[in-house]
Each structure stands twice: as C-alpha cells, then as structure tokens.
C-alpha positions as CSV (number, residue, x, y, z in Angstrom):
1,M,24.4,-89.4,45.1
2,E,24.5,-90.1,41.5
3,N,22.4,-92.9,39.9
4,A,23.5,-93.8,36.4
5,K,20.4,-95.9,35.7
6,A,18.0,-93.1,36.7
7,D,20.1,-90.6,34.7
8,A,20.2,-92.8,31.6
9,A,16.4,-93.3,31.8
10,L,16.0,-89.5,32.2
11,Y,18.2,-88.9,29.2
12,L,16.4,-91.4,27.0
13,L,12.9,-90.2,28.1
14,T,13.9,-86.6,27.4
15,G,15.0,-87.6,23.9
16,L,11.8,-89.5,23.2
17,L,9.6,-86.7,24.4
18,Q,11.5,-84.2,22.2
19,R,11.1,-86.5,19.1
20,L,7.4,-86.9,19.8
21,N,6.9,-83.2,20.3
22,A,8.7,-82.6,16.9
23,E,6.2,-84.9,15.3
24,R,3.3,-83.4,17.2
25,P,4.0,-79.8,18.1
26,G,2.4,-78.6,21.3
27,M,2.4,-82.1,22.8
28,L,4.7,-81.1,25.6
29,Q,2.7,-78.1,26.5
30,E,-0.4,-80.3,26.6
31,M,1.3,-82.7,29.0
32,I,2.5,-79.8,31.2
33,A,-1.1,-78.5,31.4
34,G,-2.3,-82.1,32.2
35,V,0.2,-82.5,35.1
36,E,-0.8,-79.0,36.4
37,D,-4.5,-80.0,36.3
38,D,-3.8,-83.4,38.0
39,R,-1.9,-81.7,40.7
40,A,-4.6,-79.1,41.3
41,S,-7.3,-81.8,41.5
42,L,-5.5,-83.8,44.3
43,P,-7.8,-84.3,47.2
44,D,-6.8,-82.4,50.4
45,N,-6.6,-85.7,52.4
46,I,-4.5,-87.7,49.9
47,E,-2.1,-90.2,51.5
48,N,1.6,-89.6,51.2
49,R,1.0,-86.0,49.9
50,E,4.7,-85.2,50.2
51,H,5.7,-88.1,48.0
52,V,3.0,-87.4,45.5
53,E,4.0,-83.7,45.3
54,K,7.6,-84.8,44.6
55,I,6.4,-87.0,41.8
56,F,4.6,-84.0,40.2
57,D,7.7,-81.9,40.8
58,E,9.9,-84.4,39.0
59,A,7.4,-84.8,36.1
60,M,7.2,-81.1,35.6
61,G,11.0,-80.9,35.7
62,L,11.3,-83.6,33.0
63,L,8.7,-81.9,30.8
64,A,10.3,-78.5,31.2
65,R,13.7,-79.9,30.3
66,A,12.4,-81.7,27.2
67,N,10.4,-78.5,26.2
68,T,13.4,-76.2,26.4
69,A,16.2,-78.4,25.0
C-alpha cells in the first residue's frame, strides 16, 4: 500500500541529508556508524524488539539511500 505522505517525507528527508552531507562530508557515514552502534548496544530484553529492529532497518535504508544518491 502506498502512502504519499510518508513517501513525501522520505523524499524531503533524503534531500536534506544529502545537502547536509555536501556541506559536511562524511556526516552520513558517521550517522550510519551511530545507528549501527545503537543497534548493537540494545539490551537483550528490550520491549518490542521486532518494532525497534524495524526502526533501525528503516533508518539504515534511508541513510544508505541518501549516501548513494
């Protein structure tokens, strides 16, 4: 199911991240490393692990998209 609002937000956020990275090269790589570190430091007994993992997956996808476009 398509969600135009979510897709528009993703489009705008991707553009913002790319502009920021152009002004501060390496920023996206730093953010990717930060997300990876945060994911790795999750406690084993965290509530809603599946949901939290999906959040990290989406964040990594967004950062990867912005980093390669």
